[in-house]
C-alpha positions as CSV (number, residue, x, y, z in Angstrom):
1,X,62.4,-135.4,132.2
2,X,59.9,-135.6,129.1
3,X,56.1,-135.3,129.4
4,X,53.0,-136.8,129.0
5,X,50.8,-133.5,128.8
6,X,47.3,-135.2,126.8
7,X,45.5,-138.0,126.2
8,X,42.4,-139.2,123.7
9,X,40.6,-141.4,122.4
10,X,39.5,-140.0,119.0
11,X,37.1,-140.7,116.5
12,X,38.2,-140.6,112.7
13,X,35.3,-141.6,110.5
14,X,36.0,-140.8,107.0
15,X,32.4,-138.5,106.6
16,X,34.6,-136.1,108.3
17,X,36.4,-135.6,105.5
18,X,32.9,-135.6,102.5
19,X,31.6,-133.2,105.3
20,X,34.1,-130.6,104.1
21,X,32.9,-131.2,100.6
22,X,30.4,-130.0,99.5
23,X,26.4,-132.6,98.7
24,X,24.4,-134.1,101.4
25,X,26.9,-134.2,103.8
26,X,27.9,-131.3,103.9
27,X,28.2,-129.8,107.0
28,X,26.8,-133.6,109.5
29,X,30.1,-133.9,111.1
30,X,31.5,-130.7,112.4
31,X,31.3,-131.8,116.3
32,X,33.5,-133.7,115.3
33,X,35.3,-132.1,113.3
34,X,35.5,-128.6,116.0
35,X,36.3,-131.7,118.9
36,X,39.8,-132.1,117.1
37,X,40.5,-128.8,117.3
38,X,39.3,-128.2,120.5
39,X,42.3,-131.0,121.1
40,X,44.8,-129.6,118.5
41,X,44.3,-126.1,120.5
42,X,44.3,-127.6,123.8
43,X,47.8,-129.3,122.1
44,X,49.3,-126.8,121.7
45,X,48.5,-124.4,124.6
46,X,50.2,-127.5,126.3
47,X,53.1,-127.0,124.4
48,X,53.2,-130.5,122.8
49,X,55.9,-130.8,120.3
50,X,54.9,-134.2,119.4
51,X,51.6,-136.7,118.4
52,X,51.3,-140.2,119.0
53,X,48.8,-141.8,117.4
54,X,47.7,-145.4,118.1
55,X,46.1,-146.2,114.8
56,X,43.5,-149.1,114.5
57,X,44.2,-149.1,110.2
58,X,47.7,-150.1,110.6
59,X,46.4,-153.7,110.4
60,X,50.8,-155.8,111.3
61,X,50.2,-159.6,111.9
62,X,53.5,-160.1,114.1
63,X,55.7,-156.9,116.4
64,X,54.5,-153.8,117.1
65,X,55.4,-150.9,114.6
66,X,56.3,-147.6,114.8
67,X,55.8,-145.4,112.1
68,X,58.5,-142.0,112.3
69,X,60.1,-140.9,109.2
70,X,61.1,-137.7,109.0
71,X,58.1,-136.5,107.3
72,X,55.1,-137.4,105.8
73,X,53.6,-136.4,102.6
74,X,51.2,-137.0,99.6
75,X,48.2,-137.9,98.8
76,X,45.2,-140.8,100.4
77,X,42.8,-142.3,98.5
78,X,41.0,-145.5,101.5
79,X,41.0,-149.3,99.9
80,X,38.1,-149.6,102.5
81,X,36.1,-146.3,101.8
82,X,37.4,-144.8,98.3
83,X,34.0,-143.0,98.1
84,X,34.6,-141.4,102.0
85,X,38.4,-140.0,100.9
86,X,39.5,-139.7,97.9
87,X,42.6,-138.0,97.8
88,X,43.1,-136.4,100.7
89,X,46.1,-134.7,100.1
90,X,48.6,-134.7,103.7
91,X,52.2,-132.9,104.8
92,X,53.7,-132.9,108.4
93,X,56.9,-133.7,109.9
94,X,58.3,-137.1,111.5
95,X,59.7,-138.0,114.9
96,X,62.5,-140.3,113.9
97,X,64.4,-140.0,117.8
98,X,61.4,-140.1,119.8
99,X,60.0,-143.7,117.4
100,X,63.6,-145.0,118.1
101,X,63.0,-144.2,121.5
102,X,59.6,-145.9,121.9
103,X,60.4,-148.9,120.4
104,X,63.7,-149.6,122.1
105,X,62.0,-148.7,125.8
106,X,59.0,-151.4,124.9
107,X,61.8,-153.3,124.1
108,X,63.6,-153.5,126.9
109,X,59.9,-153.7,128.4
110,X,59.4,-157.0,126.4
111,X,57.2,-156.3,124.0
112,X,58.8,-156.3,120.6
113,X,58.6,-153.2,119.0
114,X,59.9,-151.6,115.4
115,X,60.6,-148.4,114.9
116,X,60.6,-147.2,111.2
117,X,62.8,-143.8,110.5
118,X,63.7,-144.4,107.0
119,X,60.6,-145.5,105.1
120,X,57.7,-144.6,101.9
121,X,54.7,-145.9,104.7
122,X,52.4,-143.7,104.3
123,X,50.2,-142.8,107.7
124,X,46.8,-144.7,107.4
125,X,43.7,-142.6,108.2
126,X,43.3,-142.8,111.5
127,X,46.5,-140.8,111.9
128,X,45.5,-138.3,108.3
129,X,41.3,-137.3,109.4
130,X,42.9,-136.6,113.1
131,X,45.6,-134.6,111.5
132,X,43.8,-133.1,108.8
133,X,42.1,-130.6,112.0
134,X,44.9,-131.1,114.1
135,X,46.9,-130.1,112.5
136,X,47.1,-128.2,109.3
137,X,49.6,-125.5,109.4
138,X,52.0,-128.6,110.5
139,X,53.4,-127.2,114.4
140,X,53.3,-131.1,115.9
141,X,55.1,-134.0,114.6
142,X,54.0,-136.6,113.9
143,X,54.2,-140.6,115.6
144,X,52.0,-143.0,114.6
145,X,51.9,-146.6,115.8
146,X,50.3,-149.9,114.8
147,X,47.0,-151.1,116.6
148,X,45.5,-153.4,114.3
149,X,47.1,-156.0,115.6
150,X,46.1,-158.9,114.5
151,X,47.6,-161.8,116.4
152,X,48.3,-159.8,119.8
153,X,47.1,-159.9,123.4
154,X,45.4,-156.7,124.9
155,X,47.8,-157.0,128.1
156,X,51.0,-156.9,125.3
157,X,49.4,-153.3,124.2
158,X,48.3,-152.2,127.4
159,X,52.7,-152.5,128.5
160,X,53.7,-151.2,125.4
161,X,51.1,-147.8,126.1
162,X,53.2,-147.9,129.7
163,X,56.4,-148.7,128.4
164,X,56.3,-145.7,125.7
165,X,55.0,-142.9,128.7
166,X,58.6,-144.8,130.5
167,X,60.4,-143.4,127.0
168,X,58.7,-139.5,127.2
169,X,59.2,-139.2,130.9
170,X,62.8,-141.3,131.4
171,X,64.1,-140.5,128.5
172,X,62.8,-137.7,125.6
173,X,63.5,-134.6,126.4
174,X,59.9,-132.6,125.0
175,X,55.7,-132.8,125.8
176,X,54.0,-135.2,124.1
177,X,50.6,-136.3,123.2
178,X,49.1,-139.9,123.5
179,X,45.6,-140.6,121.3
180,X,43.8,-143.5,120.6
181,X,42.3,-143.6,117.0
182,X,39.4,-146.0,117.1
183,X,35.9,-146.2,118.0
184,X,34.0,-147.6,120.2
185,X,31.7,-150.5,118.7
186,X,33.1,-150.4,115.0
187,X,30.0,-153.2,114.2
188,X,29.7,-151.3,110.6
189,X,26.0,-151.2,108.2
190,X,25.8,-154.9,106.4
191,X,26.0,-153.8,102.6
192,X,23.1,-152.7,100.8
193,X,22.3,-150.5,104.3
194,X,25.4,-148.0,104.6
195,X,23.1,-144.3,104.2
196,X,20.1,-146.2,106.7
197,X,22.7,-146.1,108.8
198,X,24.8,-143.2,108.3
199,X,23.7,-142.0,111.7
200,X,23.0,-144.9,113.9
201,X,24.3,-147.6,115.9
202,X,24.3,-151.1,113.9
203,X,22.1,-152.6,117.4
204,X,20.7,-151.0,120.4
205,X,22.7,-154.3,121.9
206,X,26.3,-152.5,120.8
207,X,24.9,-148.6,122.0
208,X,23.6,-149.1,125.5
209,X,27.1,-151.8,125.8
210,X,29.0,-148.3,124.6
211,X,26.9,-145.5,126.9
212,X,27.2,-148.0,129.8
213,X,31.5,-147.9,129.3
214,X,31.0,-144.1,128.4
215,X,29.4,-143.9,132.5
216,X,32.0,-146.1,133.7
217,X,34.3,-143.6,132.1
218,X,32.7,-140.8,133.0
219,X,32.9,-142.4,137.0
220,X,36.4,-143.1,136.7
221,X,35.3,-146.5,137.4
222,X,39.4,-147.9,135.0
223,X,39.0,-151.1,137.7
224,X,35.6,-152.4,136.1
225,X,36.3,-151.8,132.3
226,X,39.6,-152.7,132.6
227,X,38.3,-155.8,133.7
228,X,35.8,-156.4,131.1
229,X,38.1,-155.4,128.7
230,X,38.3,-158.2,126.1
231,X,35.0,-159.3,126.5
232,X,33.8,-155.9,125.6
233,X,36.4,-155.7,122.5
234,X,35.2,-159.2,121.8
235,X,31.9,-158.9,121.9
236,X,31.3,-155.1,121.2
237,X,33.0,-155.5,117.3
238,X,35.6,-152.9,119.3
239,X,37.9,-151.9,116.5
240,X,40.7,-152.9,116.2
241,X,40.5,-155.6,118.8
242,X,40.3,-152.3,120.8
243,X,44.3,-151.9,121.2
244,X,44.5,-148.8,120.8
245,X,42.9,-148.2,123.9
246,X,44.9,-150.6,125.8
247,X,47.6,-149.1,124.8
248,X,46.5,-145.7,125.9
249,X,45.4,-146.9,129.7
250,X,48.3,-148.5,129.6
251,X,50.1,-145.2,129.8
252,X,47.9,-143.6,132.1
253,X,48.5,-146.5,134.9
254,X,45.7,-149.0,133.6
255,X,43.0,-150.2,136.6
256,X,45.2,-148.1,139.5
257,X,44.0,-144.9,137.2
258,X,41.3,-142.7,138.8
259,X,40.8,-139.5,135.8
260,X,38.0,-139.1,134.2
261,X,36.9,-139.3,131.0
262,X,35.8,-135.1,129.8
263,X,33.3,-136.0,126.9
264,X,34.6,-133.5,124.1
265,X,32.1,-134.8,121.1
266,X,29.7,-136.2,122.3
267,X,28.6,-140.7,121.2
268,X,27.5,-140.3,118.0
269,X,26.4,-143.4,115.4
270,X,28.7,-142.9,111.7
271,X,27.2,-146.4,110.1
272,X,26.4,-148.5,112.4
273,X,29.3,-147.9,114.6
274,X,29.9,-146.0,117.8
275,X,32.8,-142.9,117.4
276,X,33.4,-140.1,120.8
277,X,36.0,-137.8,121.2
278,X,37.0,-138.2,124.9
279,X,40.2,-136.5,126.8
280,X,41.4,-138.6,130.3
281,X,43.4,-136.7,132.7
282,X,46.9,-137.1,132.9
283,X,47.3,-137.9,136.5
284,X,51.0,-138.3,138.2
285,X,52.5,-141.7,137.7
286,X,54.7,-143.3,140.6
287,X,57.8,-144.1,139.0
288,X,58.1,-147.2,141.3
289,X,54.3,-148.3,139.3
290,X,54.4,-152.4,138.4
291,X,54.2,-152.3,134.5
292,X,51.2,-154.2,133.5
293,X,52.3,-157.7,133.5
294,X,53.2,-159.8,129.9
295,X,51.4,-162.3,128.6
296,X,51.4,-165.5,128.6
297,X,51.2,-167.6,125.0
298,X,49.3,-170.5,127.1
299,X,47.2,-168.1,128.7
300,X,45.7,-165.4,126.7
301,X,42.6,-164.5,127.5
302,X,43.4,-164.7,131.8
303,X,46.6,-163.0,131.3
304,X,45.1,-160.3,130.6
305,X,42.2,-160.6,132.4
306,X,44.8,-161.0,135.8
307,X,45.4,-157.7,135.1
């Protein structure tokens, strides 16, 4: 049936948009922009028709949600950083059929997920920034998935990613890419210090944690990383509590995954946070592979740690 052709962990720092504009920041994020364009090029080469973005700027307080309207178009200003992203124009097609399929299969596997094919809800900038550099010609359809999950278990996010891959491979007639759109450590610079930390990480501790994680990814040591993810997400100030990363790894095979990450845009600091673009090889997963277990409300942390 369908195919998951490309998986990546990507940055969406708003300073990429500033990097386009005349002023002191012009050109300063060209490496991140080039990384997005390279990933977009690979998606075209692989025949991808739809990009599914796990968006850590889409905050939800119940359930998982899929924004799969037929078309997205508008002007976007960030409510968090309106001095970075203001009046950013966007337009690209959605994929209602795929979005509803993803939600249906997630529900079948015990992860309560709602699809929104007829909505005025606009995507957040975790989706809009990457699409600006990968999809300006509207080549790809786009589906956005909520990944700033306030009251969710990482175990369920991993199971959601696993179920979404099953939906694509068993029921979809097409080729898809999955992107985890979020940072590594996400401790913003304290108010008043942002200019000083424009190209730095907030602390040596966080930078060293991030670099250790990248080494694990490049070595393919996913068992170690998956075991440490809940604590890393918490103590490392992971963006969106790193639900996007759990979703992506769930799709790839979780701790049984053996691929080695390819760093497309090397690790960099942005307003105190740790960023990169990385591609994870999509390897075959056995059809009888066991999905990540559902989290238990009585056993939240340990339910995930046992994966």
